[in-house]
C-alpha positions as CSV (number, residue, x, y, z in Angstrom):
1,M,0.0,0.0,0.0
2,I,2.8,2.4,0.9
3,A,4.7,1.5,-2.2
4,V,1.6,2.3,-4.4
5,V,1.1,5.7,-2.7
6,I,4.8,6.5,-3.2
7,I,4.9,5.5,-6.9
8,D,1.6,7.3,-7.6
9,R,2.9,10.6,-6.0
10,V,6.5,10.6,-6.9
11,G,6.7,8.9,-10.3
12,I,10.0,8.3,-12.1
13,V,13.1,10.0,-10.7
14,D,15.0,12.3,-13.0
15,W,18.5,11.3,-12.0
16,P,20.3,14.0,-14.0
17,A,18.2,16.5,-12.2
18,V,19.3,14.9,-8.9
19,W,22.9,15.3,-9.8
20,D,22.3,18.9,-10.8
21,G,20.8,19.4,-7.3
22,L,24.0,18.0,-5.7
23,S,26.1,20.3,-7.8
24,H,24.5,23.3,-6.0
25,L,26.5,22.7,-2.9
26,T,29.3,25.3,-2.3
27,W,32.5,24.7,-0.3
28,W,31.2,26.1,3.0
29,Q,27.9,24.3,3.2
30,P,29.4,20.8,4.0
31,L,31.2,22.5,6.9
32,I,27.9,23.9,8.2
33,L,26.3,20.4,7.9
34,L,29.2,18.9,9.8
35,M,28.7,21.3,12.7
36,M,25.0,20.5,12.7
37,V,25.7,16.8,12.8
38,A,28.1,17.3,15.7
39,A,25.4,19.1,17.7
40,R,22.9,16.4,16.8
41,Q,25.2,13.7,18.1
42,L,25.8,15.5,21.4
43,F,22.0,15.8,21.9
44,K,21.5,12.2,20.9
45,A,24.1,11.0,23.5
46,S,22.9,13.3,26.3
47,P,20.5,10.7,27.9
48,L,23.5,8.5,28.7
49,H,25.1,11.4,30.5
50,F,21.9,12.1,32.5
51,Y,21.0,8.5,33.3
52,I,24.4,7.2,34.3
53,E,26.3,8.9,37.1
54,N,29.9,9.9,36.5
55,V,29.6,9.6,32.7
56,S,30.5,12.9,31.1
57,L,28.8,14.2,28.0
58,G,32.1,13.7,26.1
59,R,32.2,10.0,27.2
60,A,28.5,9.6,26.5
61,T,29.0,10.8,23.0
62,Q,32.1,8.6,22.5
63,N,30.0,5.6,23.8
64,D,27.1,6.4,21.5
65,L,29.3,6.8,18.4
66,G,31.0,3.5,19.1
67,A,27.6,1.8,19.5
68,I,26.4,3.4,16.2
69,L,29.4,1.9,14.4
70,M,28.8,-1.6,15.9
71,A,25.1,-1.5,15.1
72,T,26.0,-0.7,11.5
73,I,28.6,-3.5,10.9
74,A,27.5,-6.2,13.3
75,P,24.2,-7.8,14.4
76,A,22.5,-7.0,17.7
77,P,23.5,-7.0,20.5
78,A,27.0,-6.0,19.4
79,D,26.2,-2.3,20.0
80,Y,25.2,-3.0,23.7
81,A,28.2,-5.1,24.2
82,M,30.4,-2.2,23.0
83,R,28.5,0.2,25.3
84,V,29.0,-2.1,28.4
85,A,32.7,-2.6,27.5
86,M,33.3,1.1,27.5
87,F,31.3,1.7,30.6
88,T,33.2,-0.9,32.6
89,S,36.5,0.5,31.5
90,W,35.5,3.8,32.9
91,G,34.6,2.4,36.3
92,V,30.8,2.1,35.7
93,S,29.3,-1.3,36.5
94,A,27.9,-3.3,33.6
95,A,24.5,-3.4,35.3
96,R,24.3,0.4,35.7
97,G,25.6,1.0,32.3
98,L,23.2,-1.4,30.7
99,A,20.3,0.1,32.7
100,G,21.2,3.7,31.5
101,A,21.6,2.5,27.9
102,T,18.2,0.9,28.1
103,M,16.6,4.0,29.4
104,N,18.3,5.9,26.6
105,T,16.7,3.7,24.1
106,V,13.3,3.9,25.8
107,T,13.4,7.7,25.8
108,V,14.3,7.8,22.1
109,M,11.5,5.3,21.3
110,M,8.9,7.4,23.2
111,V,9.9,10.6,21.3
112,R,10.1,8.7,18.0
113,F,6.6,7.4,18.1
114,A,5.1,10.5,19.7
115,L,6.4,12.8,16.9
116,P,3.4,12.4,14.6
117,L,1.5,14.3,17.3
118,V,3.5,17.4,16.2
119,G,2.5,16.6,12.6
120,F,-1.2,16.4,13.5
121,I,-1.0,19.7,15.4
122,M,0.7,21.5,12.4
123,L,-1.9,20.0,10.0
124,V,-4.7,21.5,12.1
125,M,-2.9,24.8,12.1
126,I,-2.6,25.0,8.4
127,G,-5.9,23.2,7.5
128,G,-4.1,20.3,5.9
129,D,-5.4,17.0,4.6
130,F,-5.7,14.2,7.1
131,S,-6.8,11.5,4.7
132,Y,-3.5,9.7,4.6
133,R,-2.6,10.3,8.3
134,W,-5.1,8.4,10.5
135,A,-2.9,5.3,10.5
136,D,-0.2,7.4,12.3
137,L,-2.4,7.3,15.4
138,L,-1.0,3.8,15.9
139,S,2.4,5.4,16.4
140,L,1.0,7.6,19.2
141,L,-0.5,4.6,20.9
142,I,2.9,2.8,20.8
143,S,4.5,5.8,22.5
144,A,1.9,5.9,25.2
145,A,2.3,2.1,25.7
146,I,6.0,2.5,26.1
147,A,5.6,5.3,28.7
148,A,3.0,3.2,30.6
149,C,5.3,0.2,30.7
150,V,8.2,2.3,32.1
151,L,5.9,3.9,34.7
152,V,4.8,0.4,35.9
153,V,8.3,-1.0,36.1
154,L,9.7,2.0,37.9
155,H,6.8,2.3,40.4
156,S,7.7,-0.6,42.7
157,D,9.4,-3.9,42.9
158,A,6.1,-5.7,43.1
159,L,4.8,-4.0,39.9
160,A,8.2,-4.6,38.2
161,R,8.0,-8.3,39.0
162,A,4.4,-8.6,37.9
163,F,5.2,-6.8,34.6
164,G,8.2,-9.1,34.0
165,I,6.1,-12.2,34.7
166,H,3.3,-11.2,32.4
167,A,5.6,-10.0,29.6
168,G,7.7,-13.2,29.9
169,R,4.6,-15.4,29.6
170,I,3.3,-13.5,26.5
171,V,6.7,-13.7,24.8
172,G,7.1,-17.3,26.0
173,R,4.1,-18.3,23.8
174,I,6.3,-17.5,20.8
175,R,9.7,-18.3,22.2
176,H,9.5,-21.3,24.5
177,S,13.0,-20.6,25.8
178,V,11.9,-17.4,27.6
179,D,11.8,-17.8,31.4
180,P,9.1,-15.5,33.0
181,E,10.9,-15.6,36.4
182,R,14.1,-14.4,34.8
183,W,12.3,-11.6,33.1
184,A,10.7,-10.6,36.4
185,Q,14.1,-10.5,38.1
186,S,15.6,-8.5,35.2
187,C,12.8,-5.9,35.6
188,I,13.5,-5.7,39.3
189,D,17.2,-5.3,38.8
190,F,16.6,-2.7,36.1
191,R,14.4,-0.7,38.5
192,G,17.1,-0.9,41.2
193,H,19.8,0.4,39.0
194,I,17.9,3.3,37.3
195,S,15.3,4.4,39.8
196,A,17.6,6.8,41.6
197,R,18.4,8.7,38.4
198,V,15.0,8.8,36.7
199,R,13.7,11.9,38.4
200,Y,16.9,13.8,37.5
201,G,17.6,12.1,34.2
202,F,14.2,11.6,32.4
203,P,13.2,15.3,31.9
204,R,16.7,16.3,30.9
205,S,17.0,13.3,28.6
206,L,13.6,14.1,27.0
207,V,14.8,17.6,26.3
208,G,18.0,16.2,24.8
209,V,16.2,13.8,22.5
210,V,13.7,16.5,21.4
211,A,16.7,18.8,20.7
212,M,18.3,15.9,18.6
213,V,15.1,15.6,16.5
214,L,15.0,19.4,16.0
215,A,18.7,19.4,15.0
216,D,17.9,16.5,12.5
217,L,15.0,18.5,11.1
218,V,17.2,21.6,10.7
219,I,19.7,19.4,8.7
220,V,16.9,18.2,6.4
221,V,15.7,21.8,5.8
222,S,19.3,23.0,5.2
223,C,20.0,20.3,2.7
224,L,16.8,21.2,0.8
225,R,17.7,24.8,0.7
226,F,21.3,24.1,-0.2
227,V,20.3,22.1,-3.3
228,G,17.9,24.8,-4.5
229,V,14.5,23.9,-3.0
230,S,13.2,27.4,-2.0
231,A,10.8,28.3,0.7
232,A,8.3,29.4,-1.9
233,E,8.2,25.8,-3.3
234,V,8.2,24.0,0.0
235,G,7.8,25.8,3.3
236,V,9.4,24.8,6.6
237,V,6.0,23.8,8.0
238,D,5.5,21.4,5.0
239,I,9.0,19.9,5.6
240,A,8.3,19.5,9.3
241,I,5.0,17.8,8.7
242,A,6.6,15.3,6.3
243,Y,9.5,14.6,8.6
244,S,7.2,14.2,11.7
245,F,5.0,11.5,10.1
246,A,8.0,9.7,8.5
247,F,10.3,9.7,11.6
248,P,8.7,6.8,13.4
249,L,9.9,4.5,10.6
250,T,13.6,5.3,11.5
251,I,13.2,2.4,13.8
252,L,13.8,0.2,10.8
253,P,17.3,-1.1,10.0
254,F,19.7,1.7,8.8
255,S,17.2,4.3,10.1
256,G,14.6,3.2,7.5
257,I,16.7,4.4,4.6
258,A,14.8,4.5,1.3
259,I,11.4,4.0,3.1
260,V,11.6,7.1,5.3
261,D,13.1,9.1,2.4
262,S,10.4,8.0,0.0
263,L,7.7,9.1,2.4
264,I,9.2,12.5,2.9
265,I,9.7,13.0,-0.8
266,A,6.1,11.9,-1.5
267,A,4.8,14.5,1.0
268,L,7.1,17.2,-0.4
269,V,6.0,16.5,-4.0
270,Q,2.4,16.8,-2.8
271,S,3.1,20.2,-1.3
272,G,5.5,21.6,-3.9
273,G,4.7,19.7,-7.1
274,H,6.7,17.3,-9.2
275,A,9.5,19.9,-9.8
276,V,10.8,19.5,-6.3
277,E,11.2,15.7,-6.6
278,A,14.7,15.5,-8.0
279,P,16.3,18.2,-5.8
280,A,14.5,16.8,-2.7
281,L,16.0,13.4,-3.5
282,A,19.4,15.0,-3.8
283,A,18.9,16.7,-0.4
284,L,17.9,13.5,1.3
285,V,21.0,11.8,-0.2
286,I,23.1,14.5,1.5
287,W,21.1,14.1,4.7
288,R,21.7,10.4,4.8
289,V,25.4,10.7,4.1
290,Y,25.8,13.2,7.0
291,T,23.5,11.6,9.5
292,L,24.4,7.9,8.8
293,G,27.9,8.0,7.3
294,V,29.5,10.7,9.4
295,P,28.5,9.2,12.8
296,A,29.7,5.7,11.7
297,L,33.1,7.1,10.6
298,A,33.3,9.1,13.9
299,G,32.5,5.8,15.6
300,L,35.8,4.4,14.3
301,V,37.7,7.3,15.8
302,A,35.7,6.9,19.1
303,I,36.6,3.2,19.4
304,A,40.2,3.8,18.5
305,L,40.6,6.5,21.1
306,W,38.9,4.4,23.7
307,R,41.1,1.4,23.0
308,R,44.2,3.6,23.1
309,T,43.2,5.2,26.5
310,T,42.3,1.9,28.1
311,R,45.4,0.1,27.0
312,R,47.8,2.8,28.2
313,P,46.9,2.4,32.0
314,A,47.2,-1.4,31.6
315,T,50.6,-1.1,29.9
316,D,51.8,1.4,32.5
317,A,50.7,-0.9,35.3
318,A,52.5,-3.8,33.7
319,L,55.7,-1.8,33.3
320,A,55.5,-0.6,36.9
321,G,55.3,-4.1,38.1
322,H,58.5,-5.1,36.2
323,E,60.8,-2.1,37.0
324,P,64.4,-3.2,37.5
325,E,65.6,-3.0,41.1
326,S,68.2,-0.3,41.9
327,P,71.7,-1.6,42.5
C-alpha cells in the first residue's frame, strides 16, 4: 500500500536533475552540515550522561558513536556489548551502564513514536489533509504504551515483578526458551539500577532527544535549501510535517533508509509539485550521508581513542610491576 502511494505521488526519478541538485553545494555548506551533525550527536548521546552517574557528556558521545558503528557493521546486541565494555573500562558497573543505555533507548523510542502528534498539530494549524494520516495514530498509541510500561516497572518492585512475569509469559508463547521468572528478576534489577536517576535524568533526557530531533530536522531543511528547493516551493512547515510523520519508521534497519526518504519526498511532492522531486532526493541523499555515514566514521575514531586510552593504563601498570631494582 505504501509503495503504491509513493509511486503514484513521486513517479519516475529524474537522475540527471538529482545530480544537478547535488552540484548546487558550495564549499562552506558541507562544513555547516558537519557542525550541525556534531550538535545532533551531542544531543543524541545526552541521555547516557543524564541517566548514568559519573559519565561525562564527552564520554557519553564517545560511547554512542562506538555503538552506532557496531550497530552498522554487526548484528545486535553488538552495540550494547560495546557500550558495556566502554562503561566498565570507565569504572561504571555493567548493570548500571546497561540500565542507563536501556533508558536511553526507551526515551528515544517514546519521542520517535510521539512525533506524529506534532505533525497532526501542524496539519490542524494550516488546515491540511488528514486523509493519509489516520494510520499514524497507531504510532501515538505505541509511544503511550512504552511510557505506561516504564511507569509500571519503575513504580515498585512488586509491579516490576508482575510486569516481567506477564511480559515473559506472553513472549514465551512465541519463544519457549523465555523464562518469565528471569524476566521478572531482570525488571526488578533494572528498576534498582535506574530508579535513583530517573527523576533527574528523564526530563533532561527528554529535552536532549527532542533537541536531537530538531537538529535533525534543521539538517533536512538546510539540505533542501542548499540544493535549491526554495521556501516558496516547500515551506518549513511542510517539511516539518513530512518529517514528523515519517520519523517513526527510522526504527527500521539503517534508520529506515529509502522508506523514510520516499515518504518524505512523496509529501514534499504533494506540497510543492513534481518539480521538487529530484532536488528533494538530492537533499535527502546528502542528509543520509551526513547523519548515517559521518557518525559511523566518527565511531571508528571513538573506538580507536577508547582502546588507546584503556590500553595505556594497563601497559603502565605492567611496566611498573617489572621495573628493574636499583643496584
